[in-house]
N, C-alpha and C positions, 0 to 999 in steps of 0.2 A: 385173246384170253381164252384159256381152256375152259371147258364146261365145268370141271371140278373146281377151278379157281373161282368162277362166277358163283358157284353155290356156297363156297366157304366164306366169301366176302360179306354177305348179309349177316352171316352168323357172327363173324368177328365184330362187325359194326354194332350188332345188338349187344354183344358181351361188353364191348368198350363203353357203350352208352350206359348200360346198367351199372358198371363199375363207377363211372363218373357221377351218376345220379346218387349212388350210395355214399360216395365220398363227399359229395356236396351236402347231403343230408346230415352226415356225421359231423362235418365242419360246422354246419348251422347249429346243430344241437350243442356242440361244444361251446359256441359263442353264447348261447342262451344260458347254459348251466354256469359258465365261468363268470359272466358279467352281471346278469340280473338287472333289476332296476336300482340304480345308484341312489335314487331319492326315496327308496323304501327302507325304513329302519330294519325290517325283518331280513333284508338282504345282508346287512352288516351284522345282525345277530347271528346268522348262520356262519359268517366268516370268523366269529370269535373262536371257533373250534380249530381253525387252521393257524398254526404258529406263524406261517408266512404272512398272514393278513391280520393277525390279532391286534397289533399296535394300531394300525391304520383304522381298524374297525372301532376300537375304543375311542379314538380321536373323533371319528365321524359321528358316533352315537352321542358323544358328549356335545358335539356341535349341534346336533338335532335338538338336544335338551335346551341348550342355551338359546337357540333361535325360538323355540317354543315358549320359553319363559319371557322373552322379549315381546312376542306377539300377545301373550296373556298378562302383560304388565306385572310380571313376577308372581303371579298367582299359581301356586303349585297344584291347585285343584282346577285350574282353568280348562277351557274346552279343547285346547291344543296340548297342554302339558299332560293332563291326566291320561288320555288314551295312549300317548306315547310311552309314559312310564309303565302302563299296563303291559306293554309289549317288551320293554327292554330292561326293567329294573331287576327282575328275577334272574335272567341269564347273566347279566353283568355282575350281580351279587355272587352267583355261583362261580363265575370266573375268578372273582376276587378271592373267594374262599379256597378254591381248589386249583386254580390255574397257576402255572409256572410263569410268572410275570417278571419282567425286568423292573428294577426299582422305580424308574420314572413312570412307567405305565401303571404300576401298582398304585403309586401316589396319586396319579391323575384319576384313577378309578375310585379311590377312597374319597377324594375331594368331591367328585361328581355325586357319589352316593350320599355324602354328607349334605350337599346342596339340595338334594331332593327331599330330605327330611321324611323319607318314606320308610315306614316300619319294616317293609320287606327287605330293606338293605341292612338291617340291624346286624346280621351275622358277619358281614364284611367289616363293619366298624368295630365290632367286638374283637374280631381277629386282629385288627390293627393295634388294639390295646394289648392283647396277649403277646404280640410281636414286639412290643416296645423295647427299644434299646437306648438307654440314657445317652445323651449327647450324640444321637444319631437319627432316630426316627421321630423327633419331636413334631415335625410338620404333619405327619400322618396322625399323630395323637391329637393335635390341635383340631383338625377337621372332624375327627371321630367324636371327641368329647362334646364339641359344639352341637352336633346332631343328636347324640345319645342323651345329652342333658335336656335338649328341647323336647325330645320324645319321652323323657322321664323313664328311660328304659331300665326296668328292674333286672333284666337279664344281664345288664352291663355292670351291675353292682360289684361283683367279685373282681373282675378284671380292672375296673376303674379304681377300686381300693388298692390293687396291686401297683397300678401306675402311680397313684398318689404316694404310696409308701416308698417307691423307688425314685421319685422325681427329686432332682437335685436343684433346689431353688437357688443355691449358692453358686451354681455354675452357669456359664453364658447361655447355652441352649435351653437348659432347664428353666431358667428365669423367664424365657419368652413364652412359655405355655402355662406357667403356674396360675395365672388368672383364669385361663380357660378351664383348667382342671378343677380349680376351686369352684367356679360357677357350676360346672357339671355335678360336682359333689353336692352342692347346695340344692340343685334341681332334683336330684335323685334321692339323696339322703336316706339310704336304706337303713332300716332298723337293725339289720344284720351287722351293721358296722359298730354298734354301740360299745361292745366290750373292747374292740380294737381301738376305738377312739379314746376310751377312758384310759387304756394302757398308754396310749401315745401322750396324753397331756400329763401323765405321771412321770415321764422321763425327766431326769435331772438335766439342767444346763449348768455345767460346772466351770466352763472357761470362756467368758465373754470375749477373750482375746482371739479365740479361734473363730474368726469371722465367718468362714464358710460353713462350719458346723452350726454356728449360732443362727445364721440365716435359714438354714435347712430346718432346724428344730422350731424356730419361731413360725415358719410357714406351716409346718405340720401341726403344731400345737394351737396356733390361732385358728386355723381352719377347723381342727377337731373340736375346739371349744365352741365355735359358732354352730357347728352341726349338732352337737349335744344340746345346745340351747334350743334349736329348732325342733329337736326330738322331744324336748321337755323331759329329759332323762333324769329321773329321781336318783338313779344310781350314780350319777355324775356330780351330785351336789358337793360332796366332800372333796373329790379330786379337783373340782373347779375352785373351791375355796383355797386349796393349796396353791393353785396358780396365782391367785390374788395375794397370797401371803409371801410368796418368794420374790425378793428384789431382783433375782436373776431373770425372772419372767415378767418384768414390769411392762414390756411391750405387748404382752398378751393379756395383761390384767383387765384392761377395759373390755375386751371381748369376753373374758370370763365373767365379769360382772354383768354384762348385758345378757349372757347366756343364763345366769342365775335369775335375772329379772324375767326372762321368758319362761323359765321353769316355774317361777312365781311362788305360790303358797308352800309347796313342799320344801322350798329352800329356806323358809323363815325360821323354823325351830332349830335346825342345825346351826344357823348363823347366830341366832340369839344365844345358843349354848356357847359358841365361840366367843361372843362378846362378853359373856359372864365368866369365861375361863373354865367352863365345864367340859369343853372338848379338849381333854388333856393331850391327846396325840397331836392335834392341830396346834395347840399352844406351844408345845415343845418344838414342833416342826418350824413354826414361825420364828421362835427364838434362835434356833440353830441356823436357819437360812439367813436371818438378818444379821446375826453375828458374823457369819461367813462373809456376807456382803460388806460388812464394815471392816473387814480385814482380819477376822478371826482373833488370834491372840494379840494382834496389834491394836485391837479396838480399845478406845479410851473409856473411862468410866461413864461418860455421858452417852456414848454409843451403846454400851452394854445395857444401860438403863432403858434406852429407847428400844432395844431389841426385846427386852422383857415385856413391853406393852404394845409392840407393833400390831399384835393381833386385834387389839381393841379398835384402833383406827380403821383397819381393813374391814372388820365386821360391821362397823358403823356405816362405812361407805356402801357396802352391799345392802344392808337393811334399808337404808334411806333411798337407794336407787330403785329397789323394788317398790318401796313407798306404800306398803299396805298399812292400815291403821294400827295393827298390832305391833308394828315396829316402834311406835312412839314411846311407850312405857319403858321398854328395855333401854332405849337410847337415853331417856331422861335419867334412869337409874345409873347408867354408866357415866353420864355427864357429871353427876354429883360426886363421883369418886375420882374422876380424872383430873390431871393437872396439866397446865401449860399446853404443849403441842397436841396431845390427845384430846384435851378439852376443847381446844379451838376447832379441831377436825369434827368432833361430834356436834358441836354447836353449828358449824357450817352445814352438816348433813341434816340437822333438824329442819332446815328451811325447805327440804325436799318432801318431808312427810306431811300428811294432812294437818293444816294449821288448827291449833286450839289455843285458848288463852294460856294454858299451861306451857305449851312449847314456845310460845311467844315470850313469856316471862323468863323461861329458862335460858333462852337465847340471849336476852338482854343481860341477865345476870352473868352468864359466861363471858360475854363481851367485856363487861366492866371489870371482871377479874383478870382479863388478859393484859399482860404488860404491854405498854405502847411500843416497846422495842423488840418484842418477840418475833423471831423469824421462823417461817415454816420450811422444813426440808422438802425436797432437795433444792428448790429454786431460790429459797431465801426471801420469799415475799413476806411482807409485814402481816402478822396475824390479824391485827385489827383492821387493816385495809381489806384483807380477804373477807372478814366477817361483815364489814360495812357494805361491801358490794353484794354479798350473799343475802343481806337483809331485804333486798328488793324482791326476792323470791316469795316473800310472805304476801305481797300485794296488799299491804295493810297501811293505810295512811296514818294510823295512830302512832306509827314509829317515827313520823317526821319530827315532832317536837323533841323526842328523845335523841334522834340523830343530830339535831342541831345542838342540843345541850352537851352531849358527849363530845361532839366535834369542838365546840368552844372550850370545853374543859380539858381537852387532851394536853398532856404534859410529857416531855421527854426530849429526845434528840430532835433538832430542828427539822431534819429531813423526814423523820418518822411522823412528826406532828403535821407537817405540810401534806404528806400523802394521806393521812387519816382524814384531815379536813376536806381535801379535794374529793375523795371518794364518798365521804359522808354527804357532801353537797350534791354530788351526782345522783346518789340514791334518793335523797330528799326531793330533788327535782322530779324524779320519775314518779314518786308516790304522792306528792303534795296535792291537796285540794285547794280550791280558790281561797278559802279562809285561812290557809296556812302560808300564803305568800310572804307575809310580813316576817314570819318566823324564819323562813328560808333566807330572806334578804339579810337577816342578822348574820347568818353564817357566811353568806356570799360577800358581805361587806367587811369581814374581819381582815385586819391588816396583816400582811405577811412580812417576814424579815427583809425581803427585798424591796419593800416600800409599796408594793401593789396590794391587791386584795385577793382573797381566796377565789372569788368568782370571776376574776379578770380573764382567765383562760376559757371560761364557759359563758361568756357574754351572749354568744349566739344562741346557745341552748336555753339560757335563762329567758331571753326575749321570746323565743318560740314557745316555751312552756307557758309564759304569762299570757301571750296572745291566744293560745289554745284554750287555756282555762277561761279567759274572758269570753271566747266565742261559744264554748260548750257548757261551762258551769258544771253542773252535776247531772247533765243529760247524757245518759249512757249511749243512746242511739247516735248522738252527735259524734262521740268518740269512735264508735264502730264505723260510721260513715267516713271519718277522716282516714281510716286505715288504707283505703284504696285510692286516695287522692294522689295525683302526680307528685305533689310536693313531698309526700311521705315516702316516695320511692327514690327521689333524687338524693345523692350523697350529701350535698350541702345542707339540705333541709330535712334529712331523714329523722331528726329528733322529733319532728311532728308525729310521725308514724310510731316511733318508739314510745313516746309519751302517751299517745292515744291508746296503744295496746296496754300499757300499764294502767291507765285509767279504766279500761274495760275490766281489768282484773280487780281493781280497787272497788269499783261500783257494781261489778257484775254479779249475776246469779247463774246457776247452771243453764238457764234458758239462753243466755248470750252465746253459748258455745256454738250453736248452729249458725247464728248471725256471723260469727267470726269465720266459720268454715265457708259460708256463702260469699264472704268478702275476699277469700284467698285468691281467686283468679286475678284480681286486680293488684294484689300485693306481691310485687317482684323483689322488693328490697329484702336481702337475706336477714338483716338484723330485725326488721319489723316482723318478718315471718317467724323468727325464732321466739320473740317475745309473745307473739300472738298464740303460738301453739303451747307456750309455757302457761299462758292464761287458761287455756283449755284444760291442761294438766291440773293446775291449782284448783279449778272449779269442779274437779271430778274426784273428790276424796274417796269415793267407793268404787272408782273405776267405771267404765262404760264400754261394753263390747261393741255397741252400735256406733258410738263415736269413733272408736278405734278403727272400725271397718271403713268409715268415711275418710279418715285420715290416710289409711292404707291406700284407698283409691287414688287420692291425690299423689301419693308417692309413686304408685304404679303408673299413673299417667305421665308423671315426670320422667320416669325411667324409659317409657315407651317413646317419648319425644326425642330422646338422645341429646337433649339440650343440656350442656354441662352446668349452666347457671341454674336451671330448674332443679336438676339433680342435687346440686350443692345446697340450694335453698331449702330443699326438703329433708336434708340430712338430719336435722334435729327432731323431725317428726317421728323417726323410728323409735327412739328411746321413749317418747311419750306414748306411742302405740303399745309398746311392751308393758309400760307401767299401767296403762288403763286396762289392759287385758289381765295383768297379774292381780290387780286390785279387785277385778270383777269375778275372780275364781271363787 
């Protein structure tokens, strides 16, 4: 080899080695930058900005969250979940708001942010509401409203109202999210909605045959009425009364009445004015709507007469449901002027207001004036049967001899008389004291046209009532103690619990209300719970905010349990809570 070649070779070797080293370093650096730590969330956060890795990164970050939730037993503030969210929630929210995502990835991102219930994700969820397309993006809306409602997001108020207004409850996909949207509306219930909600409940429903439109309007108007009640909107009193007055909105009437009950005292005077016929606009509205409901020009003379006075029964129902003491005198005055059906309705409603000797006497007089064959629209129930059953709401044993007497003296069609005696006996059994057993036995032993006796079908209840009265006599504590016994919960022997609750009302004073509340954890029978909370209502003529709070706690605990039976058993508590609160204002 030549000298020059030998001198060049080390130089080439050095150059080649340097190039190889540089290439190796560059390759190593590329591996580090491109891969990173796959188990580090920040690695995947960085990849959110690369369209090629965006979807995979979203999926991986969601998996990190789900794994962390499992480790922390679903605690969003747990030691694994919280630090993770501090790293990933904001960049993922930003990607949701500004990123160009495919539909599937976008939906996955919305659901993830909803699951976190993290306020830092609010902007993403609000965007999903703004992007709502009916019959298309319902699933995104479902996840968004669940979280925004839970967070009581005031920023979501405007877009949520927009979703609510567009939602088609009468269509397949719309109906799947109507409950979620309703619940979020209740949770947030922005005062900024008040005027819009009032406008909504004022919209007419003209064609019940248009089922789709009817379903949509009822969803909107029932929800709107409920929200206005929770807002205690004084501006909504007259519009809510219009809902009650229109036969086309009968399905929304109960919600409107409960809304007026929540509003309470401010609803009393306008309703009294309606009862007395002084609210001319409402009286005329009622007449027009009820005539239209009866067929307009095709209505017969009886239907036209009923339309003229329909406002009286509606006002009586509202006043009595609110149940404040100042409702009594207007109801008594209206009762004195009313005839037949309106009189029977007002008499029934008198059992809901605070009991006085005057209301008791007026009820009895109205009952005795009611024809034995009078039927109540629209179901056709016998008016005297309705009133005999309602009489139990007085929780007054002095009615027992009167119930027996009027039952025995009932005259009319055979079926009507049989029904009147049956229900009179049922009510007498609930209210009777030990010294009234012989009186009730007279009615129970009355012969029927079929050869049996009035009490034949109630032999079991009669036996239970007599045994209970023998065991407890007039000892109030004994009856309260019986409320929670297993026999009072069983279907076959539930009359023990029902009778015990009625006796607590007959013998009780306001002090027994706390004893009944204390017994509630052992009272699982829905009928016994209903009568028990009705006793609390009857023993609170001036209302009681503290008792209402205690009952609300029971309702809240039932809702939290997710137990359908508990939730259903507590349903009657809500009306009583509203009434106790309204009376205490």
